[in-house]
N, C-alpha and C positions, 0 to 999 in steps of 0.2 A: 649339265650340272656339275658343279665343282666337287670335288672328293670330299671337301670339308661339309657341304650341305649333305651328301648322300650318307656320309658317318653320322650326321646328326640325325636325320631320318631314319635311318636303320637303328637307331638308340632309341630314339622316341618310340618308334614302332614296337621296339621289343619291350620297353618299360610298360606299354600300355597293354600288350599281349600277355605279359607277365602279371600284371596287377588283375585284368580279367581272369585268367587262369585261377589265382588265388582267391578271388572272389566266388568262382564256381565251386571250388574245393571247399572252401569255407561253410558255402551255402549247402552243400551236399552233406556235411558232416555236422551242421549246426542242428541241436536238437532242442527245440522250445521246450519250457518246463510246462507240465500240464498246468493250465490255468484253473482258477477257481470257477468252473462254470456251475450254473445252478440249473441242472436237469429235472428238477421236480415237475411231475405232469407230462413229462415225455417219456412214452415207452419206446422200447426198441433197445437191442444190444448195440446196434450200429446206427449212428445218428447223423445225418448229414445237413448242416445248416448252409442254405444256398438261397439266392434271389433269381427268380425267374429270367431277369434280363442277364445274367453273368453267364459269359461264354465257357470260363473255366468251370463253373457248376456244372455246366451242361457235358463238359469232358469228364468230369469226376463221377456224375450220375452214370454215363454211358459205360465207364470202367467198372461201376460196381455191378450194373447189369449183366455187362459182358462176362463178370466171374461168377455170375450167379448168385450175388450176395442180397439176401433181405435186408434193407434199410428202411429207416424212417426219415423222412425228410421235413425239416421245420424250414418255411419257406418265411421270406422278411415280409410277404404280403399277408401271414396270419395275424399281423399285429404287432406293432413296434414295441406296446407296453412288454409283451411276452418275450420280446426278442432282446430288449435292454434288460429284462430280468435274468436271461440266461448268462450275459457278460460276453456273448461272442462281440467280437471286434472286427473281423474281417469273413469273408466268404470266398471260396468254398472252405468250410471247416468240417472236417470228418472227425468224429468222436466214437470210439469203440469202448464199450463197458465190460467189465468183468462181470462174471456171475452175480455178484453183491451189488450191482449197479455204479460202483464207482468207475471213474474213467481209467482204461488201462493205456491208451493210445489217443493221441490227439495230433491230427495232421491238416495243418494250414495250407492251402494252395493244392496243386495237382501233384499227387504222389507218383513215383515210380511204381511201376506194375509188382516190383518184387517188394516194395516197402508196403505197398496196398495189402498183398497177400499176407504178409506177414503180421500187420496188424489186425486182419479180420481174423486169423487163426488165433490169436490170442484168447486167453480165457480170463 
């Protein structure tokens, strides 16, 4: 392999590695704004929107149970009109409500354990 090709390969690998690292950092610090979810008729301070066929949903369910968190699950199988009315766009979606019922935290995807603990402790 010529030295010029080796240098080009190293540069490309470095650029791709840097781009991936920046994407991971940006994803970690990116906070999605609380969407306008319609949670009327859904009880519970902690609500998990999930699909039974979703492996990520299974992981979040297991995390919540492992932390001893009581939660209400709203499954896609419970009916699409209700699902569409809430405004949920992706699963798993974890919504933590304040005492007055307003959303305090909204986490899409699989949260880190520290983020999950902070969110469920909110009032």
